[in-house]
C-alpha positions in Angstrom: 4.8 140.0 91.1 3.3 142.3 93.7 -0.1 141.6 95.2 -2.4 144.6 94.7 -4.2 143.7 98.0 -1.0 144.5 100.0 1.1 147.0 98.0 2.7 148.5 101.2 4.0 145.0 102.2 5.2 144.4 98.6 7.1 147.7 98.6 8.9 146.8 101.8 9.8 143.3 100.5 11.0 144.7 97.2 13.0 147.5 98.9 14.7 144.9 101.2 15.6 142.8 98.2 16.8 145.8 96.2 19.2 146.9 99.0 20.8 143.5 98.6 20.8 143.4 94.8 20.9 147.0 93.6 22.0 145.9 90.1 18.7 144.3 89.3 16.6 146.7 87.3 13.6 144.4 87.6 13.4 144.9 91.4 13.5 148.7 91.0 10.8 148.5 88.5 8.6 146.4 90.8 9.1 148.9 93.6 8.2 151.7 91.3 5.1 149.8 90.1 4.0 149.2 93.7 4.6 152.9 94.5 2.4 153.9 91.6 -0.4 151.7 93.0 -0.2 153.7 96.3 -0.1 157.0 94.4 3.5 157.8 95.5 4.4 159.1 92.1 7.5 161.1 93.0 9.1 158.1 94.7 8.1 155.9 91.8 9.7 158.3 89.4 12.9 158.4 91.4 13.1 154.6 91.4 12.7 154.4 87.6 15.3 157.1 87.0 17.8 155.4 89.4 17.2 152.1 87.6 17.7 153.7 84.2 21.0 155.2 85.3 22.3 151.7 85.6 20.3 150.2 82.7 20.0 152.9 80.1 19.1 150.4 77.3 16.2 148.8 79.2 13.3 149.7 77.0 10.7 148.2 79.3 11.8 150.6 82.1 11.6 153.5 79.7 8.1 152.5 78.7 7.0 152.3 82.3 8.5 155.7 83.1 7.0 157.3 80.0 3.5 155.9 81.0 4.0 157.4 84.5 4.9 160.7 83.1 1.8 160.6 80.9 -0.3 159.9 84.0 1.3 162.9 85.6 0.7 165.0 82.4 4.5 165.5 82.1 4.3 165.0 78.3 7.7 166.6 77.5 9.4 164.3 79.9 7.6 161.3 78.4 8.7 162.3 74.9 12.3 162.7 76.1 12.3 159.3 77.6 10.9 157.7 74.5 13.0 159.6 72.1 16.1 158.2 73.7 14.7 154.7 73.3 13.9 155.2 69.7 17.3 156.4 68.5 18.5 153.0 67.3 15.1 151.8 66.1 15.5 152.4 62.4 18.6 150.2 62.1 17.2 147.3 64.3 17.3 143.9 62.6 16.6 141.6 65.5 12.9 140.8 66.0 12.9 141.5 69.8 14.4 144.9 69.2 12.0 145.7 66.4 9.1 144.7 68.5 10.3 147.1 71.3 10.7 149.8 68.7 7.1 149.4 67.5 5.8 149.6 71.1 7.9 152.7 71.7 6.5 154.4 68.6 2.9 153.5 69.5 3.5 154.9 73.0 5.1 158.0 71.6 2.1 158.6 69.3 -0.2 158.3 72.4 1.9 161.0 74.1 1.8 163.2 71.1 -2.0 162.9 71.0 -2.0 164.5 74.5 -0.2 167.6 73.4 -1.4 170.5 71.4 2.1 171.0 69.9 2.2 167.5 68.4 -1.4 166.4 67.7 -2.0 168.6 64.7 -0.3 169.3 61.4 2.5 171.9 61.4 3.0 174.6 58.8 4.4 172.1 56.3 1.3 170.0 56.6 3.1 167.2 58.5 1.3 165.6 61.4 3.8 164.3 64.1 1.3 161.6 65.2 0.8 160.4 61.7 4.6 160.3 61.0 5.3 158.3 64.2 2.5 155.8 63.4 3.8 155.4 59.8 7.2 154.6 61.2 5.5 152.1 63.6 3.7 150.6 60.6 6.9 150.2 58.5 8.7 148.6 61.5 5.8 146.3 62.2 5.9 145.2 58.5 9.5 144.1 59.1 8.5 142.2 62.3 5.8 140.3 60.4 8.0 139.5 57.5 10.6 138.0 59.8 8.3 136.0 62.0 6.0 134.8 59.2 8.1 131.7 58.5 9.7 131.1 61.9 7.0 131.4 64.6 3.7 129.7 65.3 0.2 130.9 64.5 -0.4 132.4 67.9 2.5 134.8 67.6 1.6 135.8 64.1 -1.9 136.5 65.1 -0.7 138.8 67.9 1.5 140.7 65.5 -1.4 141.1 63.1 -3.5 142.5 65.9 -0.7 145.1 66.6 -0.6 146.0 63.0 -4.4 146.3 62.8 -4.4 148.7 65.8 -1.7 150.8 64.1 -3.9 151.1 61.0 -6.9 152.0 63.3 -4.8 154.7 65.1 -3.9 156.2 61.7 -7.5 156.1 60.7 -8.5 158.2 63.8 -5.8 160.7 62.9 -7.2 161.0 59.4 -10.7 161.4 60.6 -9.6 164.2 62.9 -8.0 165.9 59.9 -11.1 165.3 57.9 -9.0 163.2 55.4 -11.9 160.8 55.0 -10.4 158.9 52.0 -7.2 158.1 54.0 -9.3 157.2 57.0 -11.3 154.7 55.0 -8.2 153.2 53.4 -6.6 152.7 56.8 -9.7 151.0 58.2 -9.7 148.8 55.1 -6.1 147.9 55.7 -7.0 147.0 59.3 -9.8 144.8 58.0 -7.4 143.0 55.7 -5.0 142.3 58.6 -7.4 141.5 61.4 -11.2 141.6 61.1 -11.7 141.6 64.9 -9.5 144.6 65.5 -11.1 146.5 62.6 -14.5 145.9 64.1 -13.4 147.3 67.4 -11.9 150.3 65.7 -15.1 151.0 63.8 -17.1 151.1 67.0 -14.7 153.7 68.4 
């Protein structure tokens, strides 16, 4: 990957390679990441968008672009990028796709938290952040059910940590809404899943 100490050299090297192999999304992503490190955000955005034109289903590219849009406070653009990635999530049955879906939902919740339009309950009492996190929670349950009997302890521990953080994020939503009972229940769920994650969340 690129060396932070010499991002300009990394950009030139990656661009040279990309001119030879334009079909490789990974090279475009590396160029974009290097450009972000040198604060050339417009060029980085263009590289991500160009890569996505050729690789529309590359979720990692979409995550990187959404994070860049968040950095630039272009929240509507970030939501649009993530919404596209989330379209097939609910029907996903393969663990890798489900994991990507969970990360997309968690990232979407982070974007929502940055916008006045999505960070509070609407007229029906529904909170978009809560709804997205609940979807992430359900999908993560599916991930954990599938890997429980097939993967090693290290992988299961990582997935428990992700679930614990989802519970903690939900708890923070409930605290903000002054739904203390729900907040306590979410923190308790985090504690059952992963004691270490719960402790970190409590300190926040």
